[in-house]
N, C-alpha and C positions, 0 to 999 in steps of 0.2 A: 734557339727554338723558343717561341713564346709559350705562356702557360696553356692557352687554348689548344695550340698545336700539340703540346705534350699530352694533354688529356685525351685528345682525339686519337693520338697514336696508341695510347694504352687501352682505349675502349675496344670492346668486342662488339660485333654487329649481330643483331637479332631480328628475325622476322616472325611475327605471329600470323600463321595461316589459318583462316577461318572459312571453311566451306559453308555456303548459305543456300538454303532452299526454303523459300516462303517464311522468312523470319523478320518481317518488316518492322515489328515493334521492338526488336532487341538491338538493332544496329547501333543507334546512337548511345543508348545506355552501355553497351559493351565497349564502345570506343572510350567513353568517359571513364569507365572502371579500369580499363587497361592503362590509360594514361596516368590515372591516380596511382596505380600499383607500380609502374615502371619508371616514372619520371624521377623519383628519388635515387634510382640506381644510376649514378653518373658514370659507372664503369661499363655501362652498356648503352649503345645507341640502337634504337629500335624502330621498326616500322610495322604496320599492319597491312596484310594482304587479304582482302576478301575475294573469294571465288564464288560468284553467283552461278549456282548449278541449275540454271533454267527456271528460276523463280517465276511464278505467275502472278504474284502480288506486287506491291510497290517496293520490294527489297532493293532492286537496282537503283531506284530513285533515291532511296535513303542512303545507299552506298555512295552515289554520286555527290549527294549533299555533304556527306562526311568528308569525301575527298576534296571537295571545293573548299571546305573549312580548314583543311590541313593537308595540302597537296604534298608536302615534304615527308609526311609521316604515314599517309594512307594511300594505298594503291589498290587496284581491283582488276579482276578479270571476269568477264561475263561470257558464259558458255551458251551455245545456240539452243540447247535443250537440256533436260535433266539426264546427264550421263551416269550419275552415281558418284559416291564419295571417293572411290579409288581413282577414277579419272580426274576428278576435281583436284585431288591432292597431287597426283602425278604431274598435271599441267603446271600447278603452282611450283612444285619442286624443280621442274625443268627451267624455270625462269627466275631462280633465286641464286644469289651468290654470297649470302651472309654466313657468318661463322656457325650460327646456331639457328635452328628453326623450331618453333613450338606450334603444335596444332591443337586447336580447341574447337568445340562445337559452338554454334551461333545461338543456342537457345538460352544462354545465361545460366544453365545448370552447372557448367564448369566455372569455378570462382576465379576471376582474374587476380584476386589477392594471393593466389598460390603461385603466380608466375615467378616471383623472386626465389621461391624454394626450388623450383626447377633449375634456375640459373645457378644457385649455390651447389646443387648436386652435380650439374654438368661441370662446374669448376673443379669439383673434387677429382675429375678425371674420367668420368663415365661418358660413353658415347651416345647412349640412349637412356632416357629416364621416362618411365611410364607412370601415369597417375592411377592410383588404386582408389576407386570409390568405395571406401570401406563401409560407410554408412550411406547407402544409396536411397535417395528419395524418389522412388518409383514404385508402382504397384507390383504385387506379387506376380502378376502375369508377365512382368518383364524381369524381375529379379531372380525368380526361381529358374527359368530356362537359362538365364545368363550364368548363374552359379554352376549349373550342370555343364554348360558349354565350357566354361573356364576350367572346371575340374578335368574334363575329358581332354581338352586341348593341352593342359599342362602335363598330364600323364603321358600323352602320346608324343609330344614334341620334346619332353625333358627340359622345357624352359619354365622355371619355377616363378611364374607370375600369378597374382591373384585375380587380375582383371585384364584380359586381352581385349575386351570390347571398348575399353576407355579410349576416347578420341583425344584425351588430354595427354600429350606426349611432347618431349623435347628431344631433338636430334642434333648431333654435329653434322656438318655438311657432308663429311665423308660417308656417313650412313646413308643419307638419301641418294647419294650418287651411285650407290650399289643396288638400289631397289628397282624392281619392275612391277608396278601395281596394275591390277586389272581385276574385274569381278568384285569379290568381297575381300580381296587380299589385304586391304589396309589394316584389318584387324590382326593380321599375322606378321606385321612389320617386325615386332620383337623376335619372332621365330627366325625370320630371314636374316635379321641382323646378328643374332646369336650364331647362326650357321656360318656367317662370314667372319666370326671371331671378335665382334665388337663387344665392349663391356656394357652390361645392361644393369640398371637399377630400377627399383620401384618405390614410390613414396605415397603414403596415404594422402588423399586430397579431399577437401570439402566438396560435397555434392549437394547442390541446392535444389529444392523442389521447382518443378516447371510452373511458371506463372504467366508465360506468354505462349500463344500458339498451341500446336498439338504435335505429338510424337509422329515422326515420319517412318517409324519402323514397326513391324509386326513380327509374328512368329515365323513368317516365311524367310526372314533374314537368317534365322538359325539353320534352316534347311540349306540355304545357299552357303552359309558359313561352314557347315560340316562337309559339304561337297568340296569347298575350297581347302578345307583342312586336309583332305586326301591328296589334293594337288600339292599343298605345301610339304607334306611328308614325302611325296614322291620326288619333289624338286629340291629338297634340302637334305634330310637324313639319308635318302636313298638315291640321290641323283647320280652318285658314282657307283652304286651297287643296286640298281633297280631289280635285279633278280632276287634280292633278299625280300623285297616287298611283294612283287607279283608272283615270284616263285613260291614264297611262303603261303600266300593265299591259295595259289593253284595247288600246292602240295596238300594243304588242309582239305580243300574241296575234293581233290583227287583221292585222298585216303578215304574220305567219307564214301565216295562213290564206289571205290574198289572194295571196301568192306561190305557194302550192300550187295554188290555183285558176287562177292565170294560167299556170302551167306546164302544167296539164292543158288549158287553153284553146288554147295553142299546139299541143299534140299533136292536139287535135280539129280545129283549123283546117287544119292541114297533113296531116291524115289519116294520122297516124303510128301509129295504133292506137286501140283502144277505151278509153274512160275510165270507162264506167259501172260496171265491176266492180273498179275500183282502190280500195284502202283510202285512198289519198291524197285521193280525192274526198270521202269521208266526213270525213276528218281536216280538210280545208280548210273544209268547211261548218261543222263543229263549232267550229272556231277562230273563224270569223266570228260565229257565234251567241254564243259565250262572250264575245267582245269587246264585242258589243252589250249583253250583260247587265252586264258590268263597268261600262260607261259609263253605263247607265241605272238599274240597280238597286243596284249596289254602293255608290255614293256615298250614296244615300238610306238604305240599311240601316245602314251604319257610323255615319253621323251620327245617326241615330235611336237606335242602341244607346248611343252615347257620351253622349247627353243624357237617356236614360230609365232608367239603371241605378238600382237600389234600394240605398240606403245601409243597412248593418246598423244595428239599433237595439236598444233595451233589451228588446224582446219576446223576444230570443234569450237574455237573461240569466236564470239560475235564481236566483241570490242573489249578494250582494256583502258585503264586509267593509271597513269603514273609509271608505267614500265612498258618496254617493248616485249612482244611475245616472240619466242624463238621458233625455229623450224621454218617452213614455208608458209607465209601468211597470205591468204587470198586478198584480192584487191578491195573487197568490201569490208574488210576489218579495219576499223578506225583505231590507229595506234598512236599514242602520245609518246613523249620522250621517255627514255629509259630511266628507271628509278635510280637515284644516286647511290642506293644501297646495293643494287645488283651489279654483277660483274660478268 
């Protein structure tokens, strides 16, 4: 076996997945910085996969130009419209076969110089490595809600990470093979991975100020995030004992309602006053009814939802560059040859 063949045999394969939505000015600078960071790592062979999530600017043109300049290293998927980050990541994950996948945002706030540190941590034996934006270069309107969100999520899920919102993460292929992403679930990937028994680590990473474009997220994403947090709790910690979750909530509300009604009953028995026109009576009855609903309908609804969600598929893909898209591809999708890195 010659030296080149021996080196290739020892190399591990890596894909950097970058969801893109209206980031035309960062595409080529990001490619240049990633190449500068990873080319010295001869123990890894890498490719970049852009997922254009329905951009309305010239992002796809810039991506096509980058692919044309280096077709062996750069591939891309273009979605028909903006489906959201979870769908973009899920479609990318379904079309990769590399040993390790790293996800990062396209706005250049994630520093490509940190990529070798992720690889070193993965090499230590971890299955998922999450980046912690310890010194975050964002306004307080983003950092304060994020800190609160991370604190609550860590306490409720028992996964001790400082930054669940970070899109800068590294995964072994086995991790992404176990994921089902939808809604805002991408931020809870560490929670789902921990539930499956994978080893998780977190490293501080450099977070750069935004110099291109505008943020695509507002406070509404935290509302959606907390709603999905309830789903994650139901489908991870409580998936095999849903009665502990819904039964606990139902019991708490039921006790509140029964206590209210018992108090009114004592007033009625001892003729201490009329109770028919008291708001507390209606409150107690509503609590009891809500308790019954949580116990009887909530468990069935959540379990049904967790088992019946629809995975994103290639029908959402408009075209691709450098790889074939799996699942059933419609006739109007233009597909080029499969990437040499995919399997």
